[in-house]
PDB file with one MODEL, atoms N, CA, C and O in Angstrom:
MODEL        1
ATOM      1  N   MET A   1       6.419  21.314 -25.384  1.00  0.00           N
ATOM      2  CA  MET A   1       6.487  19.977 -25.943  1.00  0.00           C
ATOM      3  C   MET A   1       6.024  18.983 -24.880  1.00  0.00           C
ATOM      4  O   MET A   1       6.393  19.084 -23.710  1.00  0.00           O
ATOM      5  N   ASP A   2       5.224  18.038 -25.304  1.00  0.00           N
ATOM      6  CA  ASP A   2       4.692  17.032 -24.394  1.00  0.00           C
ATOM      7  C   ASP A   2       5.521  15.759 -24.525  1.00  0.00           C
ATOM      8  O   ASP A   2       5.610  15.187 -25.611  1.00  0.00           O
ATOM      9  N   HIS A   3       6.116  15.323 -23.448  1.00  0.00           N
ATOM     10  CA  HIS A   3       6.938  14.119 -23.463  1.00  0.00           C
ATOM     11  C   HIS A   3       6.096  12.937 -22.972  1.00  0.00           C
ATOM     12  O   HIS A   3       5.929  12.735 -21.769  1.00  0.00           O
ATOM     13  N   VAL A   4       5.577  12.172 -23.912  1.00  0.00           N
ATOM     14  CA  VAL A   4       4.688  11.053 -23.587  1.00  0.00           C
ATOM     15  C   VAL A   4       5.417   9.974 -22.801  1.00  0.00           C
ATOM     16  O   VAL A   4       4.800   9.287 -21.987  1.00  0.00           O
ATOM     17  N   ILE A   5       6.703   9.812 -23.022  1.00  0.00           N
ATOM     18  CA  ILE A   5       7.450   8.758 -22.336  1.00  0.00           C
ATOM     19  C   ILE A   5       7.446   8.955 -20.822  1.00  0.00           C
ATOM     20  O   ILE A   5       7.417   7.976 -20.076  1.00  0.00           O
ATOM     21  N   TYR A   6       7.474  10.207 -20.356  1.00  0.00           N
ATOM     22  CA  TYR A   6       7.445  10.467 -18.918  1.00  0.00           C
ATOM     23  C   TYR A   6       6.104  10.061 -18.315  1.00  0.00           C
ATOM     24  O   TYR A   6       6.047   9.535 -17.203  1.00  0.00           O
ATOM     25  N   THR A   7       5.044  10.305 -19.049  1.00  0.00           N
ATOM     26  CA  THR A   7       3.715   9.897 -18.585  1.00  0.00           C
ATOM     27  C   THR A   7       3.625   8.382 -18.500  1.00  0.00           C
ATOM     28  O   THR A   7       3.094   7.845 -17.529  1.00  0.00           O
ATOM     29  N   ALA A   8       4.140   7.690 -19.506  1.00  0.00           N
ATOM     30  CA  ALA A   8       4.107   6.225 -19.520  1.00  0.00           C
ATOM     31  C   ALA A   8       4.979   5.639 -18.413  1.00  0.00           C
ATOM     32  O   ALA A   8       4.567   4.700 -17.731  1.00  0.00           O
ATOM     33  N   LEU A   9       6.175   6.185 -18.230  1.00  0.00           N
ATOM     34  CA  LEU A   9       7.073   5.681 -17.184  1.00  0.00           C
ATOM     35  C   LEU A   9       6.512   5.939 -15.791  1.00  0.00           C
ATOM     36  O   LEU A   9       6.697   5.121 -14.891  1.00  0.00           O
ATOM     37  N   ASN A  10       5.836   7.052 -15.605  1.00  0.00           N
ATOM     38  CA  ASN A  10       5.215   7.350 -14.323  1.00  0.00           C
ATOM     39  C   ASN A  10       4.160   6.307 -13.983  1.00  0.00           C
ATOM     40  O   ASN A  10       4.102   5.824 -12.852  1.00  0.00           O
ATOM     41  N   GLY A  11       3.337   5.962 -14.947  1.00  0.00           N
ATOM     42  CA  GLY A  11       2.320   4.930 -14.721  1.00  0.00           C
ATOM     43  C   GLY A  11       2.932   3.573 -14.447  1.00  0.00           C
ATOM     44  O   GLY A  11       2.451   2.837 -13.585  1.00  0.00           O
ATOM     45  N   ALA A  12       3.996   3.228 -15.174  1.00  0.00           N
ATOM     46  CA  ALA A  12       4.662   1.941 -14.968  1.00  0.00           C
ATOM     47  C   ALA A  12       5.319   1.874 -13.590  1.00  0.00           C
ATOM     48  O   ALA A  12       5.283   0.833 -12.934  1.00  0.00           O
ATOM     49  N   ARG A  13       5.914   2.978 -13.153  1.00  0.00           N
ATOM     50  CA  ARG A  13       6.564   3.007 -11.836  1.00  0.00           C
ATOM     51  C   ARG A  13       5.544   2.782 -10.722  1.00  0.00           C
ATOM     52  O   ARG A  13       5.809   2.035  -9.780  1.00  0.00           O
ATOM     53  N   HIS A  14       4.398   3.416 -10.825  1.00  0.00           N
ATOM     54  CA  HIS A  14       3.380   3.245  -9.795  1.00  0.00           C
ATOM     55  C   HIS A  14       2.746   1.860  -9.844  1.00  0.00           C
ATOM     56  O   HIS A  14       2.336   1.333  -8.810  1.00  0.00           O
ATOM     57  N   ALA A  15       2.663   1.270 -11.023  1.00  0.00           N
ATOM     58  CA  ALA A  15       2.184  -0.111 -11.120  1.00  0.00           C
ATOM     59  C   ALA A  15       3.152  -1.064 -10.418  1.00  0.00           C
ATOM     60  O   ALA A  15       2.719  -2.004  -9.751  1.00  0.00           O
ATOM     61  N   LEU A  16       4.455  -0.830 -10.563  1.00  0.00           N
ATOM     62  CA  LEU A  16       5.454  -1.664  -9.881  1.00  0.00           C
ATOM     63  C   LEU A  16       5.407  -1.474  -8.370  1.00  0.00           C
ATOM     64  O   LEU A  16       5.551  -2.441  -7.622  1.00  0.00           O
ATOM     65  N   GLU A  17       5.207  -0.231  -7.908  1.00  0.00           N
ATOM     66  CA  GLU A  17       5.101   0.013  -6.469  1.00  0.00           C
ATOM     67  C   GLU A  17       3.870  -0.679  -5.888  1.00  0.00           C
ATOM     68  O   GLU A  17       3.930  -1.240  -4.794  1.00  0.00           O
ATOM     69  N   HIS A  18       2.766  -0.641  -6.609  1.00  0.00           N
ATOM     70  CA  HIS A  18       1.540  -1.307  -6.153  1.00  0.00           C
ATOM     71  C   HIS A  18       1.759  -2.823  -6.113  1.00  0.00           C
ATOM     72  O   HIS A  18       1.302  -3.491  -5.185  1.00  0.00           O
ATOM     73  N   GLN A  19       2.451  -3.363  -7.108  1.00  0.00           N
ATOM     74  CA  GLN A  19       2.747  -4.790  -7.129  1.00  0.00           C
ATOM     75  C   GLN A  19       3.662  -5.176  -5.965  1.00  0.00           C
ATOM     76  O   GLN A  19       3.518  -6.266  -5.411  1.00  0.00           O
ATOM     77  N   ALA A  20       4.591  -4.310  -5.587  1.00  0.00           N
ATOM     78  CA  ALA A  20       5.479  -4.591  -4.452  1.00  0.00           C
ATOM     79  C   ALA A  20       4.698  -4.650  -3.148  1.00  0.00           C
ATOM     80  O   ALA A  20       4.996  -5.478  -2.287  1.00  0.00           O
ATOM     81  N   VAL A  21       3.702  -3.785  -2.991  1.00  0.00           N
ATOM     82  CA  VAL A  21       2.862  -3.808  -1.788  1.00  0.00           C
ATOM     83  C   VAL A  21       2.076  -5.115  -1.731  1.00  0.00           C
ATOM     84  O   VAL A  21       1.993  -5.742  -0.675  1.00  0.00           O
ATOM     85  N   ILE A  22       1.506  -5.523  -2.845  1.00  0.00           N
ATOM     86  CA  ILE A  22       0.735  -6.770  -2.892  1.00  0.00           C
ATOM     87  C   ILE A  22       1.641  -7.964  -2.618  1.00  0.00           C
ATOM     88  O   ILE A  22       1.254  -8.883  -1.896  1.00  0.00           O
ATOM     89  N   THR A  23       2.841  -7.958  -3.187  1.00  0.00           N
ATOM     90  CA  THR A  23       3.791  -9.056  -2.966  1.00  0.00           C
ATOM     91  C   THR A  23       4.176  -9.160  -1.492  1.00  0.00           C
ATOM     92  O   THR A  23       4.251 -10.264  -0.953  1.00  0.00           O
ATOM     93  N   ASN A  24       4.420  -8.031  -0.836  1.00  0.00           N
ATOM     94  CA  ASN A  24       4.761  -8.033   0.582  1.00  0.00           C
ATOM     95  C   ASN A  24       3.597  -8.569   1.416  1.00  0.00           C
ATOM     96  O   ASN A  24       3.807  -9.343   2.351  1.00  0.00           O
ATOM     97  N   ASN A  25       2.385  -8.166   1.085  1.00  0.00           N
ATOM     98  CA  ASN A  25       1.220  -8.659   1.825  1.00  0.00           C
ATOM     99  C   ASN A  25       1.047 -10.167   1.656  1.00  0.00           C
ATOM    100  O   ASN A  25       0.736 -10.868   2.620  1.00  0.00           O
ATOM    101  N   LEU A  26       1.246 -10.667   0.441  1.00  0.00           N
ATOM    102  CA  LEU A  26       1.117 -12.113   0.215  1.00  0.00           C
ATOM    103  C   LEU A  26       2.228 -12.898   0.898  1.00  0.00           C
ATOM    104  O   LEU A  26       1.991 -13.997   1.400  1.00  0.00           O
ATOM    105  N   ALA A  27       3.434 -12.347   0.922  1.00  0.00           N
ATOM    106  CA  ALA A  27       4.555 -13.052   1.554  1.00  0.00           C
ATOM    107  C   ALA A  27       4.368 -13.172   3.060  1.00  0.00           C
ATOM    108  O   ALA A  27       4.886 -14.107   3.671  1.00  0.00           O
ATOM    109  N   ASN A  28       3.642 -12.245   3.666  1.00  0.00           N
ATOM    110  CA  ASN A  28       3.482 -12.236   5.117  1.00  0.00           C
ATOM    111  C   ASN A  28       2.083 -12.620   5.570  1.00  0.00           C
ATOM    112  O   ASN A  28       1.725 -12.383   6.723  1.00  0.00           O
ATOM    113  N   VAL A  29       1.295 -13.201   4.699  1.00  0.00           N
ATOM    114  CA  VAL A  29      -0.101 -13.487   5.041  1.00  0.00           C
ATOM    115  C   VAL A  29      -0.216 -14.464   6.218  1.00  0.00           C
ATOM    116  O   VAL A  29      -1.185 -14.399   6.974  1.00  0.00           O
ATOM    117  N   SER A  30       0.740 -15.350   6.381  1.00  0.00           N
ATOM    118  CA  SER A  30       0.657 -16.318   7.483  1.00  0.00           C
ATOM    119  C   SER A  30       1.431 -15.879   8.718  1.00  0.00           C
ATOM    120  O   SER A  30       1.504 -16.633   9.689  1.00  0.00           O
ATOM    121  N   THR A  31       2.009 -14.689   8.710  1.00  0.00           N
ATOM    122  CA  THR A  31       2.740 -14.176   9.863  1.00  0.00           C
ATOM    123  C   THR A  31       1.749 -13.655  10.893  1.00  0.00           C
ATOM    124  O   THR A  31       0.866 -12.861  10.569  1.00  0.00           O
ATOM    125  N   HIS A  32       1.900 -14.105  12.137  1.00  0.00           N
ATOM    126  CA  HIS A  32       0.999 -13.659  13.197  1.00  0.00           C
ATOM    127  C   HIS A  32       1.162 -12.168  13.423  1.00  0.00           C
ATOM    128  O   HIS A  32       2.281 -11.655  13.434  1.00  0.00           O
ATOM    129  N   SER A  33       0.076 -11.489  13.599  1.00  0.00           N
ATOM    130  CA  SER A  33      -0.032 -10.061  13.883  1.00  0.00           C
ATOM    131  C   SER A  33       0.522  -9.168  12.780  1.00  0.00           C
ATOM    132  O   SER A  33       0.844  -8.007  13.033  1.00  0.00           O
ATOM    133  N   PHE A  34       0.637  -9.690  11.563  1.00  0.00           N
ATOM    134  CA  PHE A  34       1.072  -8.866  10.437  1.00  0.00           C
ATOM    135  C   PHE A  34      -0.060  -7.940  10.024  1.00  0.00           C
ATOM    136  O   PHE A  34      -1.200  -8.379   9.873  1.00  0.00           O
ATOM    137  N   LYS A  35       0.245  -6.673   9.844  1.00  0.00           N
ATOM    138  CA  LYS A  35      -0.732  -5.683   9.402  1.00  0.00           C
ATOM    139  C   LYS A  35      -0.492  -5.400   7.926  1.00  0.00           C
ATOM    140  O   LYS A  35       0.569  -4.903   7.548  1.00  0.00           O
ATOM    141  N   ALA A  36      -1.463  -5.711   7.109  1.00  0.00           N
ATOM    142  CA  ALA A  36      -1.323  -5.537   5.663  1.00  0.00           C
ATOM    143  C   ALA A  36      -1.236  -4.062   5.300  1.00  0.00           C
ATOM    144  O   ALA A  36      -1.920  -3.223   5.887  1.00  0.00           O
ATOM    145  N   GLN A  37      -0.393  -3.760   4.331  1.00  0.00           N
ATOM    146  CA  GLN A  37      -0.272  -2.389   3.842  1.00  0.00           C
ATOM    147  C   GLN A  37      -1.295  -2.178   2.734  1.00  0.00           C
ATOM    148  O   GLN A  37      -1.487  -3.048   1.884  1.00  0.00           O
ATOM    149  N   LEU A  38      -1.942  -1.038   2.745  1.00  0.00           N
ATOM    150  CA  LEU A  38      -2.920  -0.698   1.724  1.00  0.00           C
ATOM    151  C   LEU A  38      -2.312   0.338   0.790  1.00  0.00           C
ATOM    152  O   LEU A  38      -1.634   1.260   1.244  1.00  0.00           O
ATOM    153  N   ALA A  39      -2.545   0.198  -0.492  1.00  0.00           N
ATOM    154  CA  ALA A  39      -2.010   1.147  -1.462  1.00  0.00           C
ATOM    155  C   ALA A  39      -3.135   1.606  -2.376  1.00  0.00           C
ATOM    156  O   ALA A  39      -3.997   0.819  -2.765  1.00  0.00           O
ATOM    157  N   ALA A  40      -3.114   2.864  -2.707  1.00  0.00           N
ATOM    158  CA  ALA A  40      -4.103   3.419  -3.632  1.00  0.00           C
ATOM    159  C   ALA A  40      -3.403   4.379  -4.579  1.00  0.00           C
ATOM    160  O   ALA A  40      -2.495   5.109  -4.181  1.00  0.00           O
ATOM    161  N   THR A  41      -3.825   4.372  -5.808  1.00  0.00           N
ATOM    162  CA  THR A  41      -3.266   5.261  -6.809  1.00  0.00           C
ATOM    163  C   THR A  41      -4.372   6.158  -7.322  1.00  0.00           C
ATOM    164  O   THR A  41      -5.462   5.691  -7.652  1.00  0.00           O
ATOM    165  N   SER A  42      -4.090   7.436  -7.387  1.00  0.00           N
ATOM    166  CA  SER A  42      -5.042   8.374  -7.983  1.00  0.00           C
ATOM    167  C   SER A  42      -4.405   8.966  -9.232  1.00  0.00           C
ATOM    168  O   SER A  42      -3.182   8.983  -9.370  1.00  0.00           O
ATOM    169  N   PHE A  43      -5.228   9.440 -10.121  1.00  0.00           N
ATOM    170  CA  PHE A  43      -4.743   9.971 -11.375  1.00  0.00           C
ATOM    171  C   PHE A  43      -5.073  11.449 -11.459  1.00  0.00           C
ATOM    172  O   PHE A  43      -6.215  11.858 -11.249  1.00  0.00           O
ATOM    173  N   VAL A  44      -4.059  12.246 -11.769  1.00  0.00           N
ATOM    174  CA  VAL A  44      -4.175  13.695 -11.806  1.00  0.00           C
ATOM    175  C   VAL A  44      -3.971  14.152 -13.248  1.00  0.00           C
ATOM    176  O   VAL A  44      -2.993  13.759 -13.883  1.00  0.00           O
ATOM    177  N   PRO A  45      -4.881  14.979 -13.777  1.00  0.00           N
ATOM    178  CA  PRO A  45      -4.683  15.450 -15.153  1.00  0.00           C
ATOM    179  C   PRO A  45      -3.449  16.336 -15.280  1.00  0.00           C
ATOM    180  O   PRO A  45      -3.129  17.104 -14.372  1.00  0.00           O
ATOM    181  N   ILE A  46      -2.773  16.227 -16.390  1.00  0.00           N
ATOM    182  CA  ILE A  46      -1.594  17.044 -16.661  1.00  0.00           C
ATOM    183  C   ILE A  46      -2.076  18.418 -17.102  1.00  0.00           C
ATOM    184  O   ILE A  46      -2.835  18.540 -18.063  1.00  0.00           O
ATOM    185  N   GLU A  47      -1.634  19.438 -16.403  1.00  0.00           N
ATOM    186  CA  GLU A  47      -2.009  20.814 -16.744  1.00  0.00           C
ATOM    187  C   GLU A  47      -1.018  21.385 -17.746  1.00  0.00           C
ATOM    188  O   GLU A  47       0.170  21.065 -17.714  1.00  0.00           O
ATOM    189  N   GLY A  48      -1.513  22.222 -18.623  1.00  0.00           N
ATOM    190  CA  GLY A  48      -0.643  22.925 -19.545  1.00  0.00           C
ATOM    191  C   GLY A  48      -0.377  22.215 -20.855  1.00  0.00           C
ATOM    192  O   GLY A  48       0.377  22.730 -21.680  1.00  0.00           O
ATOM    193  N   THR A  49      -0.967  21.053 -21.078  1.00  0.00           N
ATOM    194  CA  THR A  49      -0.767  20.373 -22.351  1.00  0.00           C
ATOM    195  C   THR A  49      -1.767  20.912 -23.358  1.00  0.00           C
ATOM    196  O   THR A  49      -2.942  21.105 -23.043  1.00  0.00           O
ATOM    197  N   VAL A  50      -1.296  21.149 -24.553  1.00  0.00           N
ATOM    198  CA  VAL A  50      -2.157  21.694 -25.604  1.00  0.00           C
ATOM    199  C   VAL A  50      -2.662  20.549 -26.467  1.00  0.00           C
ATOM    200  O   VAL A  50      -1.870  19.805 -27.046  1.00  0.00           O
ATOM    201  N   GLY A  51      -3.975  20.408 -26.553  1.00  0.00           N
ATOM    202  CA  GLY A  51      -4.567  19.407 -27.429  1.00  0.00           C
ATOM    203  C   GLY A  51      -4.633  18.001 -26.873  1.00  0.00           C
ATOM    204  O   GLY A  51      -5.199  17.116 -27.515  1.00  0.00           O
ATOM    205  N   HIS A  52      -4.070  17.767 -25.696  1.00  0.00           N
ATOM    206  CA  HIS A  52      -4.069  16.414 -25.123  1.00  0.00           C
ATOM    207  C   HIS A  52      -4.615  16.474 -23.700  1.00  0.00           C
ATOM    208  O   HIS A  52      -3.877  16.226 -22.746  1.00  0.00           O
ATOM    209  N   GLN A  53      -5.860  16.791 -23.550  1.00  0.00           N
ATOM    210  CA  GLN A  53      -6.450  16.956 -22.220  1.00  0.00           C
ATOM    211  C   GLN A  53      -6.751  15.621 -21.538  1.00  0.00           C
ATOM    212  O   GLN A  53      -7.188  15.614 -20.387  1.00  0.00           O
ATOM    213  N   THR A  54      -6.535  14.511 -22.204  1.00  0.00           N
ATOM    214  CA  THR A  54      -6.839  13.204 -21.600  1.00  0.00           C
ATOM    215  C   THR A  54      -5.637  12.585 -20.904  1.00  0.00           C
ATOM    216  O   THR A  54      -5.775  11.517 -20.309  1.00  0.00           O
ATOM    217  N   ARG A  55      -4.481  13.200 -20.951  1.00  0.00           N
ATOM    218  CA  ARG A  55      -3.284  12.644 -20.327  1.00  0.00           C
ATOM    219  C   ARG A  55      -3.324  12.870 -18.822  1.00  0.00           C
ATOM    220  O   ARG A  55      -3.719  13.938 -18.355  1.00  0.00           O
ATOM    221  N   THR A  56      -2.911  11.851 -18.068  1.00  0.00           N
ATOM    222  CA  THR A  56      -2.897  11.939 -16.607  1.00  0.00           C
ATOM    223  C   THR A  56      -1.587  11.382 -16.064  1.00  0.00           C
ATOM    224  O   THR A  56      -0.901  10.601 -16.723  1.00  0.00           O
ATOM    225  N   LEU A  57      -1.260  11.803 -14.853  1.00  0.00           N
ATOM    226  CA  LEU A  57      -0.120  11.248 -14.125  1.00  0.00           C
ATOM    227  C   LEU A  57      -0.644  10.425 -12.955  1.00  0.00           C
ATOM    228  O   LEU A  57      -1.630  10.796 -12.318  1.00  0.00           O
ATOM    229  N   ALA A  58       0.017   9.313 -12.677  1.00  0.00           N
ATOM    230  CA  ALA A  58      -0.356   8.479 -11.536  1.00  0.00           C
ATOM    231  C   ALA A  58       0.299   9.026 -10.279  1.00  0.00           C
ATOM    232  O   ALA A  58       1.491   9.336 -10.279  1.00  0.00           O
ATOM    233  N   MET A  59      -0.467   9.145  -9.221  1.00  0.00           N
ATOM    234  CA  MET A  59       0.041   9.620  -7.938  1.00  0.00           C
ATOM    235  C   MET A  59      -0.308   8.582  -6.881  1.00  0.00           C
ATOM    236  O   MET A  59      -1.476   8.238  -6.697  1.00  0.00           O
ATOM    237  N   MET A  60       0.713   8.086  -6.190  1.00  0.00           N
ATOM    238  CA  MET A  60       0.490   7.111  -5.119  1.00  0.00           C
ATOM    239  C   MET A  60       0.059   7.866  -3.875  1.00  0.00           C
ATOM    240  O   MET A  60       0.748   8.781  -3.424  1.00  0.00           O
ATOM    241  N   SER A  61      -1.073   7.485  -3.327  1.00  0.00           N
ATOM    242  CA  SER A  61      -1.519   8.151  -2.111  1.00  0.00           C
ATOM    243  C   SER A  61      -0.730   7.615  -0.923  1.00  0.00           C
ATOM    244  O   SER A  61      -0.012   6.621  -1.036  1.00  0.00           O
ATOM    245  N   THR A  62      -0.871   8.274   0.196  1.00  0.00           N
ATOM    246  CA  THR A  62      -0.146   7.875   1.391  1.00  0.00           C
ATOM    247  C   THR A  62      -0.535   6.443   1.770  1.00  0.00           C
ATOM    248  O   THR A  62      -1.709   6.161   2.010  1.00  0.00           O
ATOM    249  N   PRO A  63       0.448   5.543   1.823  1.00  0.00           N
ATOM    250  CA  PRO A  63       0.114   4.168   2.193  1.00  0.00           C
ATOM    251  C   PRO A  63      -0.466   4.104   3.600  1.00  0.00           C
ATOM    252  O   PRO A  63      -0.057   4.850   4.491  1.00  0.00           O
ATOM    253  N   ALA A  64      -1.395   3.228   3.778  1.00  0.00           N
ATOM    254  CA  ALA A  64      -2.030   3.027   5.076  1.00  0.00           C
ATOM    255  C   ALA A  64      -1.826   1.577   5.490  1.00  0.00           C
ATOM    256  O   ALA A  64      -1.284   0.771   4.734  1.00  0.00           O
ATOM    257  N   THR A  65      -2.257   1.265   6.672  1.00  0.00           N
ATOM    258  CA  THR A  65      -2.152  -0.085   7.201  1.00  0.00           C
ATOM    259  C   THR A  65      -3.524  -0.565   7.622  1.00  0.00           C
ATOM    260  O   THR A  65      -4.307   0.196   8.190  1.00  0.00           O
ATOM    261  N   ASP A  66      -3.812  -1.808   7.350  1.00  0.00           N
ATOM    262  CA  ASP A  66      -5.068  -2.420   7.774  1.00  0.00           C
ATOM    263  C   ASP A  66      -4.973  -2.681   9.271  1.00  0.00           C
ATOM    264  O   ASP A  66      -4.177  -3.518   9.695  1.00  0.00           O
ATOM    265  N   GLN A  67      -5.767  -1.984  10.080  1.00  0.00           N
ATOM    266  CA  GLN A  67      -5.666  -2.062  11.533  1.00  0.00           C
ATOM    267  C   GLN A  67      -6.630  -3.063  12.170  1.00  0.00           C
ATOM    268  O   GLN A  67      -6.788  -3.080  13.391  1.00  0.00           O
ATOM    269  N   ARG A  68      -7.270  -3.888  11.358  1.00  0.00           N
ATOM    270  CA  ARG A  68      -8.182  -4.885  11.939  1.00  0.00           C
ATOM    271  C   ARG A  68      -7.410  -5.906  12.772  1.00  0.00           C
ATOM    272  O   ARG A  68      -6.277  -6.262  12.450  1.00  0.00           O
ATOM    273  N   ALA A  69      -8.037  -6.362  13.830  1.00  0.00           N
ATOM    274  CA  ALA A  69      -7.399  -7.343  14.721  1.00  0.00           C
ATOM    275  C   ALA A  69      -7.382  -8.709  14.053  1.00  0.00           C
ATOM    276  O   ALA A  69      -8.345  -9.116  13.403  1.00  0.00           O
ATOM    277  N   GLY A  70      -6.281  -9.397  14.226  1.00  0.00           N
ATOM    278  CA  GLY A  70      -6.164 -10.751  13.706  1.00  0.00           C
ATOM    279  C   GLY A  70      -6.655 -11.770  14.729  1.00  0.00           C
ATOM    280  O   GLY A  70      -7.107 -11.412  15.816  1.00  0.00           O
ATOM    281  N   ALA A  71      -6.560 -13.016  14.367  1.00  0.00           N
ATOM    282  CA  ALA A  71      -7.002 -14.091  15.258  1.00  0.00           C
ATOM    283  C   ALA A  71      -6.003 -14.274  16.389  1.00  0.00           C
ATOM    284  O   ALA A  71      -4.795 -14.175  16.174  1.00  0.00           O
ATOM    285  N   MET A  72      -6.499 -14.540  17.591  1.00  0.00           N
ATOM    286  CA  MET A  72      -5.629 -14.814  18.736  1.00  0.00           C
ATOM    287  C   MET A  72      -5.577 -16.311  18.976  1.00  0.00           C
ATOM    288  O   MET A  72      -6.594 -17.005  18.947  1.00  0.00           O
ATOM    289  N   ASN A  73      -4.368 -16.789  19.214  1.00  0.00           N
ATOM    290  CA  ASN A  73      -4.156 -18.212  19.471  1.00  0.00           C
ATOM    291  C   ASN A  73      -3.691 -18.392  20.899  1.00  0.00           C
ATOM    292  O   ASN A  73      -2.726 -17.758  21.325  1.00  0.00           O
ATOM    293  N   TYR A  74      -4.362 -19.246  21.637  1.00  0.00           N
ATOM    294  CA  TYR A  74      -3.957 -19.556  23.003  1.00  0.00           C
ATOM    295  C   TYR A  74      -2.779 -20.521  22.952  1.00  0.00           C
ATOM    296  O   TYR A  74      -2.869 -21.580  22.331  1.00  0.00           O
ATOM    297  N   THR A  75      -1.666 -20.157  23.607  1.00  0.00           N
ATOM    298  CA  THR A  75      -0.461 -20.980  23.543  1.00  0.00           C
ATOM    299  C   THR A  75      -0.106 -21.641  24.874  1.00  0.00           C
ATOM    300  O   THR A  75       0.689 -22.580  24.892  1.00  0.00           O
ATOM    301  N   SER A  76      -0.668 -21.181  25.974  1.00  0.00           N
ATOM    302  CA  SER A  76      -0.409 -21.666  27.340  1.00  0.00           C
ATOM    303  C   SER A  76       1.034 -21.425  27.784  1.00  0.00           C
ATOM    304  O   SER A  76       1.483 -22.030  28.758  1.00  0.00           O
ATOM    305  N   ARG A  77       1.774 -20.548  27.082  1.00  0.00           N
ATOM    306  CA  ARG A  77       3.122 -20.184  27.513  1.00  0.00           C
ATOM    307  C   ARG A  77       3.035 -18.907  28.338  1.00  0.00           C
ATOM    308  O   ARG A  77       2.301 -17.987  27.975  1.00  0.00           O
ATOM    309  N   SER A  78       3.763 -18.838  29.428  1.00  0.00           N
ATOM    310  CA  SER A  78       3.628 -17.725  30.370  1.00  0.00           C
ATOM    311  C   SER A  78       4.168 -16.401  29.830  1.00  0.00           C
ATOM    312  O   SER A  78       3.746 -15.344  30.300  1.00  0.00           O
ATOM    313  N   LEU A  79       5.070 -16.419  28.875  1.00  0.00           N
ATOM    314  CA  LEU A  79       5.643 -15.186  28.356  1.00  0.00           C
ATOM    315  C   LEU A  79       4.971 -14.687  27.077  1.00  0.00           C
ATOM    316  O   LEU A  79       5.364 -13.642  26.559  1.00  0.00           O
ATOM    317  N   ASP A  80       3.987 -15.387  26.559  1.00  0.00           N
ATOM    318  CA  ASP A  80       3.272 -14.932  25.361  1.00  0.00           C
ATOM    319  C   ASP A  80       2.222 -13.910  25.753  1.00  0.00           C
ATOM    320  O   ASP A  80       1.517 -14.080  26.747  1.00  0.00           O
ATOM    321  N   VAL A  81       2.123 -12.855  24.973  1.00  0.00           N
ATOM    322  CA  VAL A  81       1.134 -11.811  25.234  1.00  0.00           C
ATOM    323  C   VAL A  81       0.308 -11.575  23.977  1.00  0.00           C
ATOM    324  O   VAL A  81       0.737 -11.902  22.870  1.00  0.00           O
ATOM    325  N   ALA A  82      -0.870 -11.010  24.157  1.00  0.00           N
ATOM    326  CA  ALA A  82      -1.747 -10.637  23.045  1.00  0.00           C
ATOM    327  C   ALA A  82      -2.475  -9.350  23.430  1.00  0.00           C
ATOM    328  O   ALA A  82      -2.850  -9.150  24.585  1.00  0.00           O
ATOM    329  N   ILE A  83      -2.661  -8.499  22.452  1.00  0.00           N
ATOM    330  CA  ILE A  83      -3.356  -7.227  22.681  1.00  0.00           C
ATOM    331  C   ILE A  83      -4.561  -7.200  21.765  1.00  0.00           C
ATOM    332  O   ILE A  83      -4.459  -7.505  20.577  1.00  0.00           O
ATOM    333  N   SER A  84      -5.689  -6.839  22.317  1.00  0.00           N
ATOM    334  CA  SER A  84      -6.904  -6.793  21.505  1.00  0.00           C
ATOM    335  C   SER A  84      -7.450  -5.369  21.434  1.00  0.00           C
ATOM    336  O   SER A  84      -7.035  -4.493  22.192  1.00  0.00           O
ATOM    337  N   GLU A  85      -8.369  -5.158  20.532  1.00  0.00           N
ATOM    338  CA  GLU A  85      -9.103  -3.907  20.388  1.00  0.00           C
ATOM    339  C   GLU A  85      -8.224  -2.688  20.111  1.00  0.00           C
ATOM    340  O   GLU A  85      -8.316  -1.682  20.814  1.00  0.00           O
ATOM    341  N   GLY A  86      -7.383  -2.776  19.102  1.00  0.00           N
ATOM    342  CA  GLY A  86      -6.645  -1.613  18.616  1.00  0.00           C
ATOM    343  C   GLY A  86      -5.461  -1.165  19.453  1.00  0.00           C
ATOM    344  O   GLY A  86      -4.997  -0.038  19.283  1.00  0.00           O
ATOM    345  N   GLY A  87      -4.959  -1.989  20.339  1.00  0.00           N
ATOM    346  CA  GLY A  87      -3.821  -1.612  21.155  1.00  0.00           C
ATOM    347  C   GLY A  87      -2.495  -1.886  20.450  1.00  0.00           C
ATOM    348  O   GLY A  87      -2.450  -2.593  19.442  1.00  0.00           O
ATOM    349  N   TYR A  88      -1.427  -1.324  20.987  1.00  0.00           N
ATOM    350  CA  TYR A  88      -0.080  -1.530  20.470  1.00  0.00           C
ATOM    351  C   TYR A  88       0.825  -1.984  21.591  1.00  0.00           C
ATOM    352  O   TYR A  88       0.604  -1.639  22.751  1.00  0.00           O
ATOM    353  N   LEU A  89       1.843  -2.754  21.254  1.00  0.00           N
ATOM    354  CA  LEU A  89       2.837  -3.208  22.219  1.00  0.00           C
ATOM    355  C   LEU A  89       4.163  -2.546  21.887  1.00  0.00           C
ATOM    356  O   LEU A  89       4.705  -2.754  20.801  1.00  0.00           O
ATOM    357  N   ALA A  90       4.688  -1.758  22.801  1.00  0.00           N
ATOM    358  CA  ALA A  90       5.974  -1.092  22.589  1.00  0.00           C
ATOM    359  C   ALA A  90       7.044  -1.795  23.405  1.00  0.00           C
ATOM    360  O   ALA A  90       6.834  -2.114  24.575  1.00  0.00           O
ATOM    361  N   VAL A  91       8.160  -2.028  22.800  1.00  0.00           N
ATOM    362  CA  VAL A  91       9.263  -2.717  23.470  1.00  0.00           C
ATOM    363  C   VAL A  91      10.437  -1.770  23.566  1.00  0.00           C
ATOM    364  O   VAL A  91      11.485  -2.138  24.097  1.00  0.00           O
TER     365      VAL A  91
ENDMDL
END
């Protein structure tokens, strides 16, 4: 038996997760050195269904981060630091 509701709920859940990633990126767009999260959804055909070969499940791929360097602002404060060209600061 094919349960269509599970297919629909799976798609809705991944749409909400994608919207949460976009909302987080928009909320932090003005934060200095914020790295935006990237989200991608792929669709996998459901195996074993009889007569309904067009049904798919949404699969969220591994989230990534946008690693591009942001703008650097000169502050003239002695304790401010900036890292360029793909570096990380560990505290």
